[in-house]
N, C-alpha and C positions, 0 to 999 in steps of 0.2 A: 563228947557231943560237939557238933558243928552248928554254929548259929551265925547267920548273916543278917545284919540289920540295916536296911535302907542303903544297900551297897550300890554305888554308881561308879562307873569307870569312863573317864573322858580322856581321849588322846588329843594332844595339841590344843589344850583348853585355852579359849580366848583368842585363837588364831582363825584365819579365814578357812583353814582346813580342819577345824575342830570336828572330832568324831566321837559322839556319845555311844559307846558300845553297850554298856549296862546302865539301866535306869531304875534306881530305887528298888533294888531286889532284896527281899527278905525271905529267908529259907532256914528251916531247922532240920537237921538230920540227926536223929537219935542214934545212940550207940547200938551197933548191930543191925542197922537198916541196910537194905540193898536197893539203891535208888538209881534210876536212869534219868539223865538230863538230855532231852531231845530238842531238836530245832534244825532249821536249814543251815547250810554253810554260811558263815559270816554273821550269825545273829548274836554271837558272844559266848557260846558254850565253852570254848577253849579258854577264853579270857576269865570266865568264872572259875574254871578249874585251876588256872594259874594263881588266882587269888587264894583259893582254898589250899593250894599246895605251897603257899608262901613264896612263890616265885615272882609274884607281883603284888602291889598294894592298891587298894581302891582309891579313887579320887575323893570319895566321901563315904561315910557309913562305917560300921563296925563289924569286924570279923572276930568272933569269939570261938576259941578252940580250947575245949576242956576247961571252960570257965576263965580262960586268960584272954584278955583283949590284945590281939596281936599288933594293934596300931602303935604301941610303944616299943615294939621290938626293933632292934637294929638288924643289919644284914647278917651279922654273925649269929645272933640269937635266932633269927629266922632259919638259918641253915641248920643249926643244932636241933631246933624243934622239928624241922622237916625230916632230918635224918633219923630222929628217934621215934617219930610218931606217924609218919606218912610214907606210904609206898606209892610210886608213880609208874604206870605202865603206858607206853606210847605206841601208836600205830606202826611207826617205822623202826621199832626195836631199839635203835641207838646202841648197838653192841660195839665192842672193840673187836673188829673182824679178825685181826691176827692173834688175838689172845684166846686162850682156851675157855670153854664153858665155865669151868671152875673159877678161873681168874675174873671173868665177867661178873659172876654172881657175888664174888667176894668184894668187888670194888667199893660198895657203900660202906663196908666195915672198916676200911682204911681211915675213915674220918672219925672213928671212935677209938677208944683206948683198949679195944678187944685184943687179947693175946692171939698170936697167929694160929696156934693150935685150935683155939675156940672159934676163930674166924672160919677155919676150914670145916669144922664140925657143923657150924651153923649153915654154911653153904651146902654141905652134903644133905642136911635136913631139908633145906628149901628145895633142892633138886629132887629129892625123894617125893616131896609133896606134889610136885608138878609132873612126876612120872618120867624124868629123864636122867636118873642117876647114871645110867650106862653111857651117857654122852659127856661126862665131866671132863675128859681129857681131849675132846675134839676141839679143833679151832672153830670159832664162830662162823667163819666164811664157808665152811663145809656143810652147814645146816640148811634144812628147808625152812620156808617161812613159818610154818607152824611150830617147828622146833625152836626157831629163834624167838618166837613170841613166848614160848614156855620158859626159855632162858631169861627173857625180860621179866616175866612174872616171878620167877625164882629170885631174881635180883631185887625186885620190888618188895618181896616179903621176907628177905633174909634177915632184916632187923626186927622181925616180928612187930610190924607197925599196927597201931590201932585202926588205921584207915587206909584203904587202897583206893587210889584214884586212877581211872583208866580212860584214856582219851582215844576214842574210836579203836578199841583194841582188836576188833575183828574186821576192820575195814579192808585189809589187804589179804584176808584169808578166805579159803573156800568154805562152803557151807558146813561140811563135815568137821573141819578143823575149828571153825568158829563155834560150833556146838560143843566141842571138847573143851575149848577155853572157857566158855560160859559155865560148863559143868564144874570146872576147877574153881571158878568164882563162887558157885553155889556151895562147894565143899568148904571153902575158906569162910564164907558167910555163916555156914552152919557151925563153924568153930568160934563164931563170935566177932569176926572182923567186919567192920563197917566198910561198905563198898559203894562208890559212886562211879557210874559209867556214863561217859558222854558218848552219844551215838545219834545217828540219823536213821538207824535201822530198826524198824518196828519189831521185827522178830527178836532182836537182841533186847529191846526195851521190855517186851512182854515176858521175858524171862526174869526180869527184876520184880521186886515186890511193890514198887511204887514208881510212878512216872511223873516228872515235872517237865514243862515245856518252856522254852524261851522264844518269844516272838517280839520283834522290834525292841530288843533290849530289856523286855519285861518278862517276869516269870508268871506262868499260868499253871496252876496245879491241875 
């Protein structure tokens, strides 16, 4: 379960260029939910996602992940928790272009103590789930945008995370490919994975089971 309590995020606090991005946000996402976070560009959607993914910490408030208050975690503990519990999918793929699909998907597993043979098997399983097992030996730079996003999704789920966070995952895709990616999200959610999608696209949001909106740094259900 994800619980945000009175989360605020202020950049350059106390300075002339102070920027309050998030303002007293409280949000609970239950296990197995499929939630869309909507809002215009610059309203704090990605900042909220960075906090949930433990890539950033709030200025004030509490972030509770599976009954643990993350405020007391150091960077190493945050990295370990993220690697074990959270998958992250980004709009711009962030693949290692000269590496193969298999090598890209295996990348998160190198931070664990998983034996190499098991790493490979887990990567094969993730590729099968997203429908691109046949591309495992291809270099990432040879792929289409939709194929790259599937590789990114396979990499995000290779550790079997409890929660998948997706930041504008369909923003650079055509409508048909975006629909295919959303169907994969539905399949994963059907298997019990919690999914949070940041989007400005109402078509994408309407495919989720719940929508929350951020306006002026505040959350509106």
